[in-house]
VOLUM-904007 format. One record per residue: residue in one letter; x, y, z of N, C-alpha, C, CB in turn; residue number from 0. Coordinates in pm, whole numbers, plus 50000, padded with zeros to 5 digits. Glycine has a CB too. Example, Ala and Ser with C-alpha at 12.3 -4.5 7.8 and 13.67 -1.06 7.14 Angstrom:
  code   n.c1   n.c2   n.c3  ca.c1  ca.c2  ca.c3   c.c1   c.c2   c.c3  cb.c1  cb.c2  cb.c3  pos
     A  51319  49431  50780  51230  49550  50780  51320  49670  50780  51131  49553  50905    0
     S  51285  49775  50708  51367  49894  50714  51290  50003  50787  51408  49940  50572    1
***
This chain:
  code   n.c1   n.c2   n.c3  ca.c1  ca.c2  ca.c3   c.c1   c.c2   c.c3  cb.c1  cb.c2  cb.c3  pos
     X  69833  22996  79721  69967  22943  79701  70015  22877  79829  70065  23056  79657    0
     X  70107  22777  79820  70150  22704  79939  70233  22788  80034  70229  22583  79899    1
     X  70219  22761  80161  70299  22828  80264  70350  22721  80357  70215  22936  80342    2
     X  70482  22693  80352  70538  22583  80429  70660  22632  80506  70575  22463  80338    3
     X  70640  22690  80623  70752  22736  80702  70705  22769  80842  70819  22858  80636    4
     X  70791  22738  80940  70761  22773  81078  70794  22920  81099  70839  22682  81178    5
     X  70765  22973  81219  70796  23113  81247  70947  23138  81238  70744  23152  81387    6
     X  71027  23044  81291  71172  23061  81286  71222  23056  81142  71241  22952  81370    7
     X  71163  22967  81063  71203  22957  80924  71162  23082  80847  71141  22833  80860    8
     X  71046  23136  80879  71002  23258  80812  71096  23373  80842  70859  23293  80855    9
     X  71148  23378  80966  71244  23482  81002  71368  23469  80915  71281  23473  81151   10
     X  71413  23345  80894  71530  23322  80809  71501  23360  80665  71573  23175  80817   11
     X  71381  23328  80620  71343  23361  80483  71333  23512  80461  71212  23295  80447   12
     X  71311  23585  80568  71305  23731  80558  71444  23793  80563  71218  23789  80670   13
     X  71548  23706  80546  71687  23752  80539  71747  23784  80675  71697  23873  80452   14
     X  71691  23730  80784  71749  23750  80916  71770  23616  80984  71660  23841  81003   15
     X  71886  23598  81048  71908  23474  81122  71860  23493  81265  72057  23433  81119   16
     X  71892  23396  81353  71842  23402  81490  71900  23520  81569  71874  23272  81562   17
     X  72012  23576  81518  72073  23691  81584  72034  23824  81520  72223  23677  81582   18
     X  71942  23816  81425  71897  23938  81359  71991  23988  81252  71879  24045  81460   19
     X  72089  23904  81214  72185  23944  81110  72134  23898  80973  72326  23884  81140   20
     X  72183  23964  80865  72138  23926  80730  72164  23780  80702  72207  24012  80625   21
     X  72069  23714  80639  72077  23572  80608  72072  23555  80457  71962  23492  80677   22
     X  72155  23468  80404  72157  23447  80260  72047  23349  80218  72295  23395  80215   23
     X  71938  23402  80170  71831  23316  80119  71829  23327  79968  71693  23356  80179   24
     X  71767  23228  79905  71751  23228  79760  71610  23273  79728  71780  23088  79700   25
     X  71597  23350  79622  71464  23392  79580  71445  23362  79432  71442  23542  79609   26
     X  71321  23337  79396  71286  23312  79256  71155  23385  79227  71274  23158  79227   27
     X  71160  23474  79130  71039  23544  79087  70976  23469  78970  71071  23692  79048   28
     X  70844  23465  78967  70776  23401  78855  70635  23456  78843  70773  23247  78874   29
     X  70572  23427  78731  70435  23471  78705  70343  23351  78705  70426  23548  78570   30
     X  70226  23367  78767  70129  23258  78770  69989  23316  78748  70136  23180  78906   31
     X  69899  23231  78701  69761  23274  78675  69678  23258  78802  69698  23194  78558   32
     X  69603  23362  78834  69517  23362  78953  69373  23385  78907  69562  23471  79057   33
     X  69282  23301  78958  69142  23312  78918  69084  23447  78960  69059  23199  78978   34
     X  69014  23510  78869  68946  23637  78897  68797  23607  78907  68976  23747  78785   35
     X  68750  23589  79030  68611  23548  79051  68512  23654  79005  68587  23516  79197   36
     X  68544  23780  79027  68453  23887  78988  68432  23889  78837  68507  24023  79036   37
     X  68541  23880  78763  68530  23879  78617  68462  23751  78568  68668  23892  78554   38
     X  68493  23641  78635  68434  23512  78595  68282  23516  78607  68491  23397  78681   39
     X  68231  23573  78719  68087  23582  78738  68025  23679  78638  68055  23627  78881   40
     X  68097  23788  78611  68044  23890  78522  68039  23842  78377  68129  24016  78531   41
     X  68143  23768  78334  68153  23729  78194  68100  23588  78167  68297  23738  78148   42
     X  68071  23515  78274  68010  23384  78257  68105  23273  78216  67903  23393  78157   43
     X  68236  23295  78234  68334  23190  78203  68457  23214  78291  68372  23189  78050   44
     X  68539  23111  78313  68656  23128  78400  68751  23235  78346  68730  22995  78415   45
     X  68786  23330  78430  68880  23436  78394  68998  23435  78491  68810  23575  78395   46
     X  69112  23465  78438  69235  23462  78519  69317  23588  78494  69319  23336  78487   47
     X  69392  23628  78597  69485  23739  78587  69627  23689  78612  69448  23853  78687   48
     X  69722  23740  78538  69862  23707  78563  69914  23791  78680  69948  23731  78436   49
     X  69969  23724  78779  70023  23791  78898  70169  23751  78917  69940  23755  79024   50
     X  70245  23844  78973  70385  23816  79003  70399  23755  79142  70470  23945  78991   51
     X  70477  23647  79150  70499  23579  79278  70648  23569  79306  70434  23439  79276   52
     X  70680  23549  79433  70818  23528  79475  70824  23401  79559  70872  23651  79555   53
     X  70926  23322  79535  70951  23202  79614  71081  23222  79689  70956  23073  79524   54
     X  71076  23211  79823  71194  23228  79906  71237  23092  79961  71167  23328  80022   55
     X  71367  23066  79950  71421  22936  79992  71546  22957  80075  71453  22847  79869   56
     X  71574  22864  80164  71697  22867  80243  71791  22761  80188  71668  22841  80395   57
     X  71915  22799  80150  72010  22702  80097  72030  22586  80193  72144  22769  80069   58
     X  72023  22465  80139  72045  22346  80220  71920  22289  80282  72140  22376  80326   59
     X  71807  22360  80277  71684  22313  80338  71573  22314  80233  71645  22400  80460   60
     X  71557  22202  80164  71459  22194  80056  71316  22198  80107  71481  22069  79974   61
     X  71295  22173  80237  71159  22169  80292  71111  22308  80334  71152  22074  80412   62
     X  71202  22403  80343  71164  22536  80391  71155  22632  80275  71265  22587  80495   63
     X  71036  22658  80228  71018  22756  80124  70885  22826  80143  71027  22691  79984   64
     X  70878  22947  80093  70758  23029  80111  70726  23098  79980  70778  23133  80224   65
     X  70599  23097  79942  70557  23158  79815  70448  23259  79843  70507  23050  79715   66
     X  70460  23376  79786  70359  23479  79803  70365  23578  79688  70376  23551  79936   67
     X  70265  23664  79680  70265  23765  79576  70376  23868  79601  70128  23834  79567   68
     X  70433  23918  79493  70542  24014  79503  70493  24146  79562  70605  24038  79365   69
     X  70570  24197  79658  70539  24326  79721  70647  24427  79684  70527  24312  79876   70
     X  70621  24554  79714  70722  24658  79690  70847  24631  79773  70666  24797  79725   71
     X  70828  24572  79890  70942  24538  79975  71031  24433  79909  70893  24488  80113   72
     X  70968  24334  79843  71045  24231  79772  71127  24294  79660  70950  24123  79715   73
     X  71068  24389  79589  71139  24455  79479  71259  24533  79531  71046  24549  79403   74
     X  71243  24595  79650  71354  24670  79709  71463  24578  79764  71304  24761  79820   75
     X  71421  24467  79826  71517  24376  79889  71595  24293  79788  71446  24284  79985   76
     X  71535  24266  79671  71599  24182  79570  71596  24252  79435  71530  24043  79561   77
     X  71658  24370  79424  71648  24448  79299  71710  24379  79178  71714  24581  79318   78
     X  71825  24312  79197  71891  24247  79083  71809  24128  79034  72033  24200  79122   79
     X  71758  24049  79129  71678  23932  79090  71549  23974  79021  71647  23845  79213   80
     X  71487  24080  79073  71360  24125  79014  71384  24185  78875  71291  24228  79105   81
     X  71492  24261  78861  71524  24319  78730  71551  24210  78627  71646  24412  78741   82
     X  71620  24104  78669  71647  23993  78578  71517  23922  78540  71746  23892  78642   83
     X  71428  23906  78636  71298  23843  78610  71219  23925  78508  71217  23829  78742   84
     X  71215  24056  78524  71141  24142  78432  71204  24141  78293  71136  24286  78486   85
     X  71334  24120  78287  71404  24117  78158  71401  23979  78094  71547  24163  78174   86
     X  71342  23883  78166  71335  23747  78113  71465  23671  78124  71293  23750  77971   87
     X  71550  23712  78217  71681  23649  78234  71684  23568  78363  71792  23755  78235   88
     X  71786  23483  78374  71806  23409  78498  71855  23506  78605  71907  23291  78477   89
     X  71818  23480  78729  71860  23568  78839  72012  23566  78850  71795  23525  78973   90
     X  72075  23682  78867  72220  23687  78879  72268  23615  79005  72269  23832  78878   91
     X  72382  23551  78995  72437  23479  79109  72522  23573  79192  72521  23358  79063   92
     X  72490  23584  79319  72560  23674  79410  72661  23595  79490  72461  23748  79503   93
     X  72787  23596  79447  72889  23522  79520  72980  23445  79425  72823  23425  79618   94
     X  73059  23355  79483  73154  23274  79408  73091  23140  79371  73285  23253  79489   95
     X  73067  23114  79243  73002  22988  79204  73082  22867  79253  72986  22981  79051   96
     X  73011  22768  79305  73080  22648  79352  73155  22579  79240  72979  22551  79414   97
     X  73109  22596  79117  73175  22533  79002  73315  22587  78978  73090  22552  78877   98
     X  73349  22701  79039  73482  22758  79021  73578  22718  79134  73474  22910  79013   99
     X  73528  22648  79234  73612  22606  79347  73683  22477  79307  73527  22585  79477  100
     X  73817  22475  79302  73891  22361  79247  73872  22229  79321  74034  22393  79246  101
     X  73847  22232  79452  73838  22106  79528  73695  22054  79541  73898  22127  79665  102
     X  73599  22119  79477  73460  22070  79479  73430  22006  79345  73359  22185  79510  103
     X  73394  21879  79348  73372  21805  79224  73241  21846  79156  73372  21656  79251  104
     X  73228  21807  79031  73106  21836  78956  72985  21771  79022  73119  21788  78810  105
     X  73005  21646  79071  72896  21576  79138  72851  21648  79264  72939  21434  79172  106
     X  72947  21699  79341  72913  21775  79462  72838  21903  79426  73040  21808  79542  107
     X  72883  21968  79319  72815  22091  79275  72670  22064  79239  72888  22153  79156  108
     X  72648  21956  79165  72511  21922  79123  72426  21885  79243  72514  21805  79022  109
     X  72484  21809  79336  72409  21768  79456  72370  21889  79540  72493  21669  79541  110
     X  72462  21982  79557  72431  22099  79638  72337  22195  79565  72560  22171  79677  111
     X  72350  22203  79432  72259  22288  79355  72115  22241  79372  72298  22289  79206  112
     X  72097  22109  79382  71963  22054  79403  71906  22094  79538  71966  21901  79391  113
     X  71995  22129  79631  71953  22176  79764  71951  22328  79773  72046  22119  79872  114
     X  71971  22394  79659  71967  22540  79657  72097  22607  79695  71861  22587  79747  115
     X  72207  22531  79700  72338  22585  79737  72419  22602  79609  72412  22492  79841  116
     X  72442  22726  79569  72510  22749  79441  72639  22828  79453  72418  22819  79348  117
     X  72662  22891  79567  72784  22971  79583  72861  22930  79707  72750  23119  79589  118
     X  72990  22962  79705  73076  22931  79819  73030  23006  79943  73222  22964  79787  119
     X  72982  23129  79923  72938  23209  80036  72815  23148  80103  72906  23352  79991  120
     X  72725  23091  80024  72607  23025  80080  72649  22905  80163  72511  22982  79968  121
     X  72744  22828  80112  72793  22711  80186  72863  22753  80314  72888  22627  80098  122
     X  72943  22857  80306  73015  22906  80424  72920  22954  80534  73109  23020  80384  123
     X  72811  23020  80494  72720  23081  80590  72611  22988  80640  72657  23201  80529  124
     X  72608  22864  80592  72506  22770  80637  72530  22728  80782  72502  22647  80547  125
     X  72422  22707  80854  72433  22660  80993  72455  22510  80994  72306  22697  81074  126
     X  72493  22456  81111  72511  22311  81124  72382  22237  81090  72558  22274  81266  127
     X  72269  22294  81134  72141  22228  81108  72108  22223  80961  72031  22298  81182  128
     X  72137  22331  80890  72108  22335  80747  72198  22242  80668  72120  22475  80695  129
     X  72319  22219  80719  72414  22136  80645  72416  21991  80685  72548  22191  80661  130
     X  72325  21950  80773  72329  21812  80823  72304  21708  80715  72229  21795  80932  131
     X  72237  21747  80606  72209  21651  80499  72311  21656  80385  72072  21676  80443  132
     X  72413  21739  80401  72519  21749  80301  72637  21664  80346  72563  21898  80278  133
     X  72675  21566  80266  72781  21474  80304  72914  21549  80322  72797  21363  80198  134
     X  72979  21525  80435  73107  21589  80464  73097  21739  80479  73205  21556  80357  135
     X  72982  21786  80528  72954  21929  80531  73057  22008  80611  72817  21953  80589  136
     X  73088  21965  80734  73174  22044  80822  73315  22062  80762  73185  21977  80959  137
     X  73372  21955  80709  73504  21965  80648  73501  22052  80524  73556  21825  80613  138
     X  73396  22036  80444  73383  22114  80322  73365  22263  80354  73265  22063  80238  139
     X  73286  22293  80457  73265  22432  80496  73395  22495  80544  73158  22442  80606  140
     X  73476  22420  80620  73605  22473  80667  73697  22505  80548  73674  22371  80762  141
     X  73702  22415  80450  73787  22436  80334  73741  22556  80251  73790  22310  80247  142
     X  73609  22567  80235  73554  22678  80157  73581  22810  80229  73403  22658  80134  143
     X  73564  22811  80361  73590  22932  80439  73735  22975  80425  73556  22910  80588  144
     X  73827  22878  80435  73970  22909  80420  74000  22959  80279  74056  22784  80452  145
     X  73935  22900  80180  73955  22940  80040  73911  23085  80019  73877  22847  79945  146
     X  73794  23120  80073  73743  23256  80057  73830  23358  80131  73599  23265  80106  147
     X  73879  23319  80250  73965  23409  80326  74096  23433  80253  73992  23353  80465  148
     X  74153  23326  80193  74278  23341  80117  74256  23428  79995  74333  23203  80075  149
     X  74142  23409  79929  74111  23488  79810  74096  23635  79846  73983  23437  79744  150
     X  74036  23661  79962  74017  23800  80007  74152  23868  80033  73930  23805  80134  151
     X  74246  23791  80088  74378  23848  80118  74458  23878  79991  74458  23752  80207  152
     X  74440  23793  79888  74517  23813  79764  74447  23908  79667  74541  23679  79696  153
     X  74322  23945  79697  74247  24031  79607  74317  24164  79578  74111  24058  79664  154
     X  74372  24236  79680  74440  24363  79651  74557  24347  79555  74488  24427  79779  155
     X  74636  24239  79574  74751  24215  79487  74705  24185  79344  74837  24100  79540  156
     X  74597  24109  79331  74544  24076  79199  74490  24201  79131  74434  23969  79210  157
     X  74427  24288  79209  74375  24412  79151  74489  24501  79103  74288  24489  79254  158
     X  74597  24507  79184  74713  24587  79146  74774  24534  79017  74818  24588  79258  159
     X  74785  24401  79007  74840  24339  78887  74755  24371  78765  74852  24187  78906  160
     X  74622  24362  78784  74530  24392  78673  74541  24539  78632  74384  24360  78714  161
     X  74556  24628  78731  74570  24771  78700  74700  24798  78624  74568  24855  78830  162
     X  74807  24729  78663  74935  24747  78595  74928  24697  78451  75047  24675  78670  163
     X  74861  24583  78432  74847  24529  78297  74764  24623  78210  74784  24389  78301  164
     X  74658  24679  78269  74575  24774  78196  74655  24898  78159  74451  24814  78278  165
     X  74740  24945  78253  74823  25062  78226  74920  25034  78111  74900  25102  78352  166
     X  74981  24914  78112  75076  24879  78006  75009  24877  77869  75140  24742  78035  167
     X  74886  24825  77865  74811  24822  77739  74784  24964  77690  74678  24745  77755  168
     X  74744  25051  77783  74716  25190  77746  74842  25262  77699  74654  25265  77865  169
     X  74956  25235  77763  75082  25296  77722  75119  25251  77581  75195  25260  77820  170
     X  75103  25120  77552  75134  25068  77419  75045  25134  77314  75116  24916  77415  171
     X  74917  25153  77347  74825  25218  77253  74867  25361  77227  74682  25213  77307  172
     X  74907  25434  77333  74951  25572  77317  75078  25580  77234  74974  25637  77453  173
     X  75171  25486  77254  75295  25483  77177  75264  25467  77028  75386  25370  77225  174
     X  75171  25374  76997  75135  25350  76857  75067  25472  76796  75043  25228  76846  175
     X  74984  25540  76877  74917  25660  76827  75019  25770  76797  74814  25710  76929  176
     X  75117  25788  76888  75221  25889  76868  75305  25855  76745  75311  25900  76992  177
     X  75339  25727  76729  75417  25683  76614  75342  25709  76483  75451  25534  76626  178
     X  75212  25677  76482  75131  25700  76362  75121  25849  76330  74991  25641  76381  179
     X  75100  25931  76432  75092  26076  76412  75225  26130  76361  75052  26146  76542  180
     X  75334  26077  76415  75467  26121  76370  75489  26089  76224  75577  26055  76454  181
     X  75448  25971  76180  75462  25933  76041  75382  26026  75950  75419  25788  76021  182
     X  75260  26061  75995  75176  26150  75915  75237  26289  75904  75035  26158  75975  183
     X  75293  26337  76016  75357  26469  76015  75476  26469  75920  75401  26509  76156  184
     X  75559  26363  75927  75674  26353  75836  75630  26353  75691  75755  26226  75866  185
     X  75524  26280  75664  75473  26272  75526  75423  26407  75479  75361  26168  75516  186
     X  75352  26479  75566  75303  26612  75531  75419  26709  75507  75210  26665  75641  187
     X  75523  26699  75587  75640  26786  75571  75709  26761  75437  75739  26764  75686  188
     X  75718  26634  75399  75781  26600  75271  75699  26653  75155  75798  26448  75259  189
     X  75567  26643  75167  75479  26695  75063  75496  26847  75052  75331  26659  75092  190
     X  75502  26913  75168  75515  27058  75170  75648  27104  75108  75504  27110  75313  191
     X  75754  27024  75124  75884  27060  75070  75903  27015  74926  75993  27001  75156  192
     X  75805  26948  74872  75812  26906  74733  75883  26775  74711  75879  27009  74655  193
     X  75916  26702  74823  75980  26572  74807  75885  26467  74752  76037  26526  74940  194
     X  75757  26487  74783  75656  26393  74736  75554  26471  74654  75587  26317  74855  195
     X  75529  26427  74532  75431  26496  74448  75293  26461  74500  75446  26457  74298  196
     X  75219  26564  74532  75083  26545  74586  74984  26546  74470  75046  26657  74691  197
     X  74927  26434  74438  74837  26423  74325  74698  26464  74367  74836  26281  74269  198
     X  74640  26554  74285  74504  26595  74312  74407  26490  74263  74475  26729  74247  199
     X  74296  26473  74330  74197  26373  74287  74139  26413  74152  74084  26359  74391  200
     X  74112  26312  74069  74054  26336  73933  73916  26399  73946  74044  26204  73851  201
***
């Protein structure tokens, strides 16, 4: 399988930047056929085995990618992506999709998706070097960073509002349940007092 990355790029692909901090890389799990020479010689015809592979990419750098067979470490480092792969689903997106950012156009979203940039967090965390091929990168990164910071500040208030709305719904449900039970009790009392003739089933 192809291997196209320098030592520095490989460090980034291993989820660490130049400072040893976690790096947001993209991964893609897939299955490919690998020639089984031993079986081929034994059976007298080409034989292949299905093997699991992982492709690691850095957002914004289409030239830096690495492909290798899946290891136990890959399964531990990317549990959600691997689980989705095994279930036949698309890998879950970790972060805020660029398509939900109001000031990023559809064309910009498509252009950045082609470079492996799909979330606001990926765009925010990109280095100057990685973003050099993205038009208006520095201004866009500043706006996205400010957007995420504002969203983080308003998150507690939004959660409180959601909790209050959930509480109101639960209170309304309880009120309806109490009202229904009250009606049934009244009806049973009337039957017991002979106000309502209780017909036995035929």
